[in-house]
C-alpha positions as CSV (number, residue, x, y, z in Angstrom):
1,M,67.7,76.1,99.3
2,A,67.0,79.6,98.2
3,I,69.8,81.0,100.3
4,S,72.3,78.2,99.4
5,P,73.8,80.1,96.4
6,V,74.5,83.1,98.7
7,L,76.2,80.8,101.2
8,G,78.3,79.2,98.5
9,L,79.4,82.5,97.0
10,S,80.3,83.9,100.4
11,T,82.3,80.8,101.2
12,A,84.2,81.0,97.9
13,V,85.1,84.7,98.4
14,W,86.2,83.9,101.9
15,A,88.5,81.1,100.8
16,K,90.0,83.3,98.1
17,I,90.7,86.2,100.5
18,L,92.2,83.8,103.1
19,S,94.4,82.1,100.5
20,A,95.8,85.4,99.4
21,F,96.7,86.4,103.0
22,S,98.2,82.9,103.5
23,D,100.5,83.3,100.5
24,K,101.8,86.6,101.9
25,E,102.1,85.3,105.4
26,L,104.1,82.2,104.3
27,A,106.4,84.4,102.2
28,A,107.1,86.7,105.2
29,Y,107.9,83.8,107.5
30,A,110.1,82.3,104.7
31,K,112.1,85.5,104.6
32,A,112.5,85.6,108.3
33,G,113.6,81.9,108.3
34,A,116.2,82.7,105.6
35,V,117.6,85.5,107.7
36,A,117.8,83.2,110.8
37,E,119.5,80.4,108.8
38,E,122.0,82.8,107.2
39,A,122.9,84.4,110.6
40,L,123.2,81.1,112.5
41,G,125.2,79.5,109.6
42,A,127.8,82.2,109.9
43,I,127.4,83.0,113.6
44,R,131.2,83.3,114.2
45,T,131.4,86.0,111.5
46,V,128.4,87.8,112.8
47,I,129.8,87.9,116.4
48,A,133.3,88.8,115.1
49,F,131.9,91.9,113.4
50,G,129.4,92.7,116.2
51,G,126.5,92.2,113.8
52,Q,124.1,90.5,116.3
53,K,121.9,93.6,116.7
54,R,121.7,94.2,112.9
55,E,120.7,90.5,112.2
56,L,118.1,90.6,115.0
57,E,116.6,93.8,113.5
58,R,116.5,92.1,110.1
59,Y,114.7,89.1,111.6
60,Q,112.3,91.2,113.6
61,K,111.4,93.3,110.5
62,H,110.2,90.2,108.6
63,L,108.4,88.9,111.7
64,E,106.6,92.3,112.1
65,N,105.5,92.1,108.5
66,A,104.2,88.6,109.1
67,K,102.4,89.7,112.2
68,K,100.6,92.5,110.3
69,I,99.5,90.1,107.6
70,G,98.3,87.6,110.3
71,I,96.2,90.3,112.0
72,K,94.6,91.2,108.7
73,K,94.0,87.5,107.9
74,A,92.4,86.9,111.3
75,L,90.1,89.9,110.9
76,S,89.0,88.8,107.5
77,A,88.5,85.2,108.8
78,N,86.3,86.4,111.7
79,I,84.3,88.8,109.6
80,S,83.7,86.1,107.0
81,M,82.7,83.6,109.7
82,G,80.3,86.1,111.2
83,T,78.8,86.8,107.8
84,A,78.4,83.0,107.3
85,F,76.5,82.6,110.6
86,L,74.4,85.7,109.9
87,L,73.3,84.1,106.6
88,I,72.6,80.8,108.4
89,Y,70.4,82.5,111.1
90,A,68.8,84.6,108.4
91,S,67.8,81.3,106.7
92,Y,66.1,80.3,110.0
93,A,64.1,83.5,110.1
94,L,63.1,83.1,106.4
95,A,62.1,79.5,107.0
96,F,59.9,80.5,110.0
97,W,58.3,83.3,108.1
98,Y,57.6,81.5,104.9
99,G,56.5,78.3,106.7
100,S,54.0,80.2,108.8
101,T,52.5,81.9,105.6
102,L,52.1,78.5,104.0
103,V,50.5,77.0,107.1
104,I,48.0,80.0,107.4
105,A,47.2,79.6,103.7
106,K,46.6,75.9,104.4
107,E,49.1,74.8,101.7
108,Y,51.3,73.1,104.2
109,T,50.6,71.4,107.5
110,I,52.4,72.3,110.7
111,G,54.2,68.9,110.6
112,N,55.5,69.5,107.0
113,A,56.7,73.0,107.9
114,I,58.5,71.7,111.0
115,T,60.1,68.9,108.9
116,V,61.4,71.4,106.4
117,F,62.6,73.8,109.1
118,F,64.6,71.1,110.9
119,S,66.1,69.9,107.6
120,I,67.3,73.5,107.0
121,L,68.5,73.7,110.6
122,I,70.6,70.5,110.4
123,G,72.0,71.4,107.0
124,A,72.9,75.0,108.1
125,F,74.5,73.6,111.2
126,S,76.6,71.3,109.2
127,I,77.8,74.2,107.0
128,G,78.6,76.1,110.1
129,Q,80.6,73.2,111.5
130,A,82.6,73.1,108.2
131,A,83.2,76.8,108.1
132,P,86.3,76.8,110.4
133,C,87.9,74.2,108.2
134,I,88.0,76.7,105.3
135,D,90.9,78.4,107.0
136,A,92.9,75.2,106.9
137,F,92.0,74.7,103.2
138,A,93.1,78.2,102.4
139,N,96.4,77.7,104.1
140,A,96.9,74.4,102.2
141,R,96.0,76.1,99.0
142,G,98.5,78.9,99.5
143,A,101.3,76.3,100.3
144,A,100.3,74.1,97.4
145,Y,100.5,77.1,95.0
146,A,104.2,77.6,95.9
147,I,105.0,73.9,95.6
148,F,103.2,73.4,92.2
149,A,104.9,76.6,90.9
150,I,108.2,74.7,91.4
151,I,107.0,71.4,90.1
152,D,105.4,72.9,87.0
153,N,108.4,75.2,86.3
154,D,109.9,74.7,82.9
155,P,113.7,75.2,83.3
156,K,115.6,77.0,80.6
157,I,118.5,74.6,81.0
158,D,117.3,71.0,80.7
159,S,119.8,68.8,82.6
160,F,118.3,65.6,81.1
161,S,118.6,66.8,77.4
162,E,120.7,64.6,75.1
163,R,121.3,67.5,72.7
164,G,124.5,69.5,72.5
165,H,128.3,69.0,72.0
166,K,130.0,66.3,74.0
167,P,133.6,67.3,74.7
168,D,136.4,64.7,74.3
169,N,138.1,66.1,77.4
170,I,137.6,69.0,79.7
171,K,141.2,70.3,79.6
172,G,141.8,73.7,78.1
173,N,141.6,77.4,78.9
174,L,138.5,78.9,80.3
175,E,137.3,82.3,79.0
176,F,134.5,84.7,79.8
177,K,133.8,87.2,77.0
178,D,131.7,90.3,77.8
179,V,129.4,88.3,80.1
180,H,126.4,90.1,81.5
181,F,124.2,88.2,84.0
182,S,121.3,88.7,86.4
183,Y,119.5,86.0,88.4
184,P,115.9,85.2,87.1
185,A,114.5,85.9,90.6
186,R,116.1,89.4,90.5
187,P,116.3,90.5,86.9
188,D,116.6,94.2,87.9
189,V,119.9,93.5,89.8
190,Q,122.8,92.9,87.4
191,I,125.5,90.8,89.0
192,L,128.0,90.6,86.1
193,K,128.5,93.6,83.9
194,G,130.7,92.9,80.9
195,L,133.0,90.4,82.6
196,N,136.1,89.5,80.6
197,L,138.2,86.8,82.3
198,R,140.7,84.2,81.0
199,V,141.9,81.3,83.1
200,E,144.9,79.4,81.8
201,S,144.7,75.6,81.9
202,G,146.4,74.1,84.9
203,R,146.5,77.4,86.9
204,T,144.8,78.1,90.2
205,V,142.8,81.3,90.3
206,A,141.2,82.9,93.3
207,L,138.1,85.2,93.0
208,V,138.2,87.9,95.6
209,G,135.6,90.6,96.3
210,N,132.7,91.9,98.4
211,S,129.6,89.8,99.1
212,G,127.3,89.8,96.1
213,C,129.9,90.9,93.5
214,G,129.6,87.7,91.5
215,K,132.2,85.3,92.8
216,S,129.8,82.3,93.2
217,T,128.0,83.4,90.0
218,V,131.1,82.9,87.9
219,V,131.5,79.3,89.2
220,Q,127.8,78.6,88.6
221,L,128.1,79.8,85.0
222,V,131.0,77.4,84.5
223,Q,128.8,74.6,86.0
224,R,126.0,75.7,83.7
225,L,123.5,76.1,86.5
226,Y,122.7,79.3,84.6
227,D,123.5,80.7,81.2
228,P,124.7,84.3,80.7
229,D,122.2,86.9,79.5
230,V,124.8,88.4,77.1
231,G,128.2,87.1,76.1
232,R,129.5,83.6,76.4
233,V,131.6,81.3,78.5
234,S,133.9,79.1,76.5
235,G,136.6,76.5,76.9
236,K,139.0,74.7,74.5
237,N,135.9,73.5,72.7
238,P,132.8,75.6,71.7
239,A,130.9,77.7,74.2
240,L,129.7,75.9,77.3
241,Q,126.1,76.9,76.5
242,N,126.3,74.4,73.5
243,G,127.7,71.5,75.6
244,K,125.7,68.4,76.6
245,L,124.9,68.3,80.3
246,R,123.9,64.7,80.4
247,I,127.0,62.6,79.7
248,K,126.7,58.8,80.3
């Protein structure tokens, strides 16, 4: 019992370290998976421009990062497990030493000392059996953190809100006025920088540009998947930011 707090503390520290490494490892594998999905989804374009080697290098880069994290995780797991078993066997030595002193002092009988020792032995063995499972709990904790971060996220745009202006019709000109925008996940990368655009009602307009210049972003702002950081997007009626998303 005297060594139980030390065992509990070491287990908690071990789980914390493994959870941190699991988070980084999952993130690295997620990036590698995103690269593979992007390349396979546009495989004709990749082959047409001879980009196979470049995409493979991008994929391997993320896998190499995941490999390094996995090695560090395995080292910390084995060191922690070794420490746990060191403490367990140290408890055996402590039990033998203290039990023998009590028997010599005639405070305990040999039978009582053996009973206590085997109780400690069985308890420590059970803790040792549970130790490998801590790795699985740490992985689950890392994955659960990412999931609950999404579940608990409070979106800036509430698609279920009943507040806002309900347009009588959606016909009319569409206008972007000095729109600045950057995605929440990458606030340091500005996608739109003072965009001014007017689309006349009934006309077909094509947005042309390099990848990442903001073509899809313009459409997403019209759909109100995002709101601009600066400026406004308006139609025939008031700004789209003031419109009601939930229309029955």
